[in-house]
N, C-alpha and C positions, 0 to 999 in steps of 0.2 A: 259399443259400450251400452250396458243395460240401463244405466242410470245417468243420463247426460247432465252435465252441470254447465255453469256459465263459461267455463274454460273452452267448451266446444265451439263457442262463437268466435274465438280468436283466429283460428286458421283462415277462414274466409275473409275476415276483416283485414288480416295481414296481407293476403293476396291482393285485395282491393286497394289498400293503401299503397302497397309497393307499385301496383300498376299505375296509379295516378302520379306517384312521386317520381319513380324512375323511368316511366314510359317504356319499360321492358316487360313485355307480357310473359315471355318465357321464364324470366327470373321470378316474376311475381307468382305464377302458378306453381313453379317448382318450390319456391319458398314456403308458400301456404301448405303444400303437400308435405314437405319435410317437417314443418312445425306440427302438423296434425299427427303424423306418425311418431314424432318425438314424444308427444303427449301420451299416445297409446303405449309406447314402449317405455313407460315409467320415466319419462324425461331424459332418456339416454340419447343424445344427439347422434352418436355414431350408429346405433341400432336404428335410429330414425332414418338415416340415409339409406341403409340396407333395405329397410321395409319400403321406403319410397320407390326405390328401383324395382323391387318386387311388385309393388302396387301398379307401376306403369306396365310391367310385363303382364300382369293379370288383366289389364284393359284389353290387350290383344287376344287374351284367351276367351274373352266374352264375345259370343257370336255377333250380337248386335253392334257392339262397339267397334269390332274389327271391320264390319261392313261399312260403318260410317267413315272410317279412315280410308278404306279402299275406295269408297265413293268419292272422297276428296281427291285422291290421286287420279281417278278416272275422269272426273269432271275437269281437272287440269288438262288432261290429254284432249278432251273434247273441245275445251275453249281454244287451245292452241291450234287444233285442226280446223275449227270454224274460222279462226282469224287467218290462217295461212291459205285456206280455200278461197278467200275473197268474199265469203258469205256475208260477214259483218259490213264490209265496205259496200257490197252490193245492196244490202238492205238499207243502209244509211243513204246511199245514192238514190234508191227508189223513193224513200220518204221525201227527200228534198226535191227530186224531179217532179213528184206529184204535189209538191208544196204542202205535204201533210205536216212536216216539221220545218219551219222557217224562222223560228224565233226561240229565245230562251224559255219562254213560258210553254211553248208547245213541246220542247224537248223534255221539260219537267212533267208535263201532262202525259207524255208517252210513257215515261217511267212509272207514273202512278197507274195508268191504265194497264200496263203489263202486269203489275202486281195484283190488280183486281182480277184480270182475266185468267191468269195462270195460278190457280188455287190448289193444285194437286198436292204440292209439298213445298214447305217454306224455303228449303235450300235451293230447290230448282227455281223457284220464283225469284229469289235474290240474284242468282247467277245469270239467269236469262235477262232479267231487267238490267243488270249491270252491263252485260255484254252488248246489248242493243243500245243503251242510252249513253254509255261512257264517251264514245267518240263525239256524240252530239253535244254533250255537256262541255267537252273541251272546245269544240268548234264555236259554240255560242257563249263561251266564257261564263258558264255556271260552275260553281265550285263542286268539286268531287265530294266534299262533306255534305252538300245539299243532296246529291245523288244518293249517298249512303243513307241519309236520313229518310229519304222518300222510299227507297226499296226496303229498308229495315222496318219502317212503320206501316207498310202495306202487306208485307209477306206473312209474318206471324199473325197479325190481327185478322187478315182475310182467312187464313187457313183454320184458325180456331173457330170461325163462324160457320164453317162448312163441315157437315158430318161425314160426307163421303170422301174422305181422304185419310192419310195415315194419322193425322192429329185426331180426327173424329173416331177412328177405329181404336186408338189408344185409350182415349177417355171413356168411350163407351164400354171398353173392356173393364176399366176400373169400376165404373158404375154398376155393371152387371156383377162383378165380383163382390161388390158391397151388398148385393141382394136387392138392388133397386128395380122395382117392377116397371116395365115399359121404359127402359133406359133411354131409348131413342126419343121418345116423347119428352122426357125430362130434359135431354140435351137440346132438343129443338126449342123448347121453351126458354132454356137458359141463354140461347143465342140472342133473344130479344133483350135480355137484361145484361148482356156483356158490354157494359158502358165504356170500358176503356178501349176495347177493340174498335167499337163503333166510333168513339171520339177520335182515336188515332188516325183512322182512315179519312175521316172528313176534315180533321185538322190539316192533314197534308194537302188536301185539295184547297183549303182556305189559304194556307201558306203560299201555295203556287199562284193562286189567282190574285191575292192581295199583297203578295211579296212581303210576308211577315217574317222578317229576319231578326231573330232575338240574339243578343249578346255575341257569343263567339261566332255564330253563323253569319251575322252582319259583317264581321271583320273578314271572314272567309270569302264571302261573296264579293266584297270590295277588292280583295286580293285577286280573285279570279277575273274580275272585270279589267284589272290592270294587266292581265295576260300571264299571271303567275299561277301555275296549276296547283302547286303545293307550297307549303311554308318551307323556307330554306333548311330547317332542321328536321323536316318530316321524313319518315321512312314508310313508303307505300307497302301494303301487305302482299304485293305480288310483283314479280320481276317485270319491269317496264318493257323488256324485250319481248315478252310473251304478249303484252297488250298491243304493242306497235311493231309487229314484225315487218321484215322487208317485203315489198311487193314482189311476188314471184312472177317472172316473165312467162308468158304463155298461159297464165291462169287468169281468165277473166273474172271480174267481180260480179258474181251472180247471187242475187238475193236468195234464190232457192237453195243454195248451198248452206245457208243458215236456217232458213224457215223449215225445210223438210226434216232435218235431224231433230230440231227442237220440237216440232209437232209430234214426231215419232216418240220422243222422250216423254212428252206430256201425256199422249194417248196411251202409252204403254203402262203408265202407272196404275190406272184402274184394272187393266188386264192382269198385271202382276199381283195386285191385291186380290183379285178374283181367284187366280191360280193358287197363290200361297194360302188363301183362306178356304181352300177346298170348296169353291163355289159360292163363297160369301165374301163380299167386299169388306164387311165390317170385321171379319176374322183374319184378314190378311196381315202379313208381316210388313210393317212400314219400312224397316231398314233393308229388308231383302228387295222389296218392290222398288225402292229408290235406286239401289245398286243396279238392278236389272234394267231399269228405265234408262239410266245414263249410258249403260253398256249398249242398249238398243240404239240410242241416239248416235253413239260413236260408230257402231257398226254401219248404220245407215249412211253416215258421212263418208266412211271409207268406201262403201260400195259405189256411191255416187261419184266420188273422185276417181276411182279406178275406171268406172264406165266413161267418164269424161276424159280419161287418159291424162289427168292433170298431174298425178304423182304415181310413183312406183310403190310397191309394198314396202320396200326398204325405206323410202322417204317418209311414208306415213308412220312407220314404226318410230323413226327418229323424231318426227314432229311430236308424236304422242309422248315419247319418253321425255322430251324437253319440256312439254307442258306439265306432265306429272311431276317432274323435278322442280318446276317453279312453285308447285303447291306443297312441296315437302315441309316448308316452314309452317304452313297452315295445318298440315297433318300432325306436326309435332305439337302445335298449340292445342289441337283437339285432343290429342293423346294426354297431354298434361292436364287439360281441363276435366277430362273424364276421370283421370286418376285422382284429382282433387275432389271431384264429386263423390267418388266411391268412398274415400276416407272420411269425408264429411258425413256421409250416411252412417258409417261405422261409429263416428263420434256422437251421432244423434243430434246434430245442430238444429235441424228442422223441428224435431220433436221438442227440444228444449225451448226454442222460441215460441212454439205453439202453447206449451205448458205455462210459460211465464205470462203470456198475454190472455190466457183463458180466464173466465170468471163470469159471475152473474152480473147482468147489466140490462138496461132497457132494450127493447126490440130494435129501436132505430140505430143502436150502436153495433149490433152483431154483424151486419153485412159490411159496413165500412171496416170493422176490425178484421174480418176474414180477408177482405181485399188487401188491407195494409200488411197483415201478417204474411199472406201469400206473396205479396210484393217484396217484403223483406227477405223471405227465404230465397226467392228467385234471384234477388240482388246479391245475396251472400254466396249462393251456390253457383250462380251463372247458368242455371238450367230451368227452363219453364216446365219441361216434361217431368223432371224430378220433383218440382214443386207440386205439380198436379198429383203425383203419386203420394206426396206427403199430406197435402191439404184436403183432397177429396175424402179420404178415410176419416178425417177429423170433422169436416164441415157437414157431411151427409148425416152421420149419427147425431151431431149436435142439432141439426134441423129437425130430425125425427123426434128427438127427446123434447125439444121445445114445442113440438106440434105445429111447426111452420112449414110452408111449401119448400120443396127441395130445390127447384130450379133457380131461385135467386141465390141460394148458397153455392150451388154449382157454378153459377155465373161469376160470383165474387171470387171464388177460388181460381177459376180459369183466367179471369181478367187480371187479378193480382199477379199471376204467374207471368203473363205477357208484359205487364207494367214493370215488374222488377227485372225481367230479362232485358228490356229496352234500356234500363238505367245502368246495368251491370257491365263493367269493362271486361269481365271474364266470361261473358255469355258467348256461346259458340255462334249463335245467330248474329250477334253484334260483330263478332270477329269476321264472320263470313261476309257480312255487308261491307265491312272495311275492305276486304279482299276484292270483292266484286266491283267495288268502286275505285280500286287502286289508290286508296287514301291512307293516311296514317291512322292507325287504330285509335289511339288516344284522342286525336283530333276529332274523329267521328263521335266518340263518347261525349266529349265536351260540347260539341255543337248540337247533339241530339238531346242531351239531358234537359235543357230548359223546356223543350216541347213535350218530352215525356212527363215532366213534373206538372205541367199545365193539364195535360190529359189525365194524369193521376188525380189531380185536385177535382176535376170535373167528375170523374168516375166516383170518387169517394163521396162527393156531395150527392150524386144521383143515388148511390147505394143507401145513403142515410135517409133520403126522402122515400125511397122504396121500402126500406125497413120500417119506417113510421106508419106505412099503410098496411103492413102485414097483420 
């Protein structure tokens, strides 16, 4: 739509309200998508259904979106293979044997450290941290909601602070496309001012050390201490059979069966970025590199297990298909979320929100406004990357027009995208964190929201103080 109006805000709001009210993510995303297409099709609900279906098909026609969905299925195959290989059990046993993890606090610190160390790609960080820490959280009676919060609040914030990964490559590409001179220098300067990402990472550490359990998280932790993994009406985001498979006789629990495939996956990411970027990490394709990396990890696991004579090729294929099948629900959610994001872009929701909130004001209000508008767009659309694509082209020219330094405006745009993404129930990262932790998605959103709001308040205040000094 060339001239977005206030109506464009309704589809994402409907999706969000349905998600909170019904606890049905599929229905919420599909409902928001249908309503958006109904608006576009002159309020014809039947044509809206037809266009919604076509919009979902169009997602698969997009090269990058199709790779994200393929990545989801392949990571399911990898998770199942690592579990059946005894790698996760072996790694957990190694940690406990060496007394590296022998308490609830250390289990939580392990999840936090994993998110810090593996900064190549947010999805990989979430899935690796979840696979390693989930058995320890269950053993030491920490809630899976706490695990979901820890890995969600370290993955994206850490990735956005590092330029040499898919996130950095994407944002540097936007800045260069806007004609920003020395985009890498501007991005590196923005890292220092990314107050939400920094606050989120250190808040997690504070929550772990001082056991700061707010609202719904306090109730979830009390439930876990009583030995109840999930609430009675909860629906985990992944099949429990994949998470706790039968112990295969004759397959010893070796930590290396998990460590080597994951190390291969992580190290292959920069290699793939280099190859797809024709010799430049910054020009590499993030979606392609992520898919190649997880395929490399799966291939490594298969080669190791065949060399150990643990499984036949037929058994490995069946394990992989079972794992991929367990993540079909997640792939469907991602498909629906991408379809909703595409139609929201057509409606111009982000542009309308930006236009309404734009205006002349004192310098100390600009940065908090950019942060909050960016957060609102990410919350409504469920995508931080899409928010970066909307906000950076608005914030950078605004800073140049005002004669103000670029890096704080870039930081406010990026920080707001992460903040809104953490608060949104339709965010793919939030959904993936629920899946990796095997917790109910809405329970994760409810328990994480108080911490995200505290971090957002800290960030908005810091941006206001920074703006006053410009």
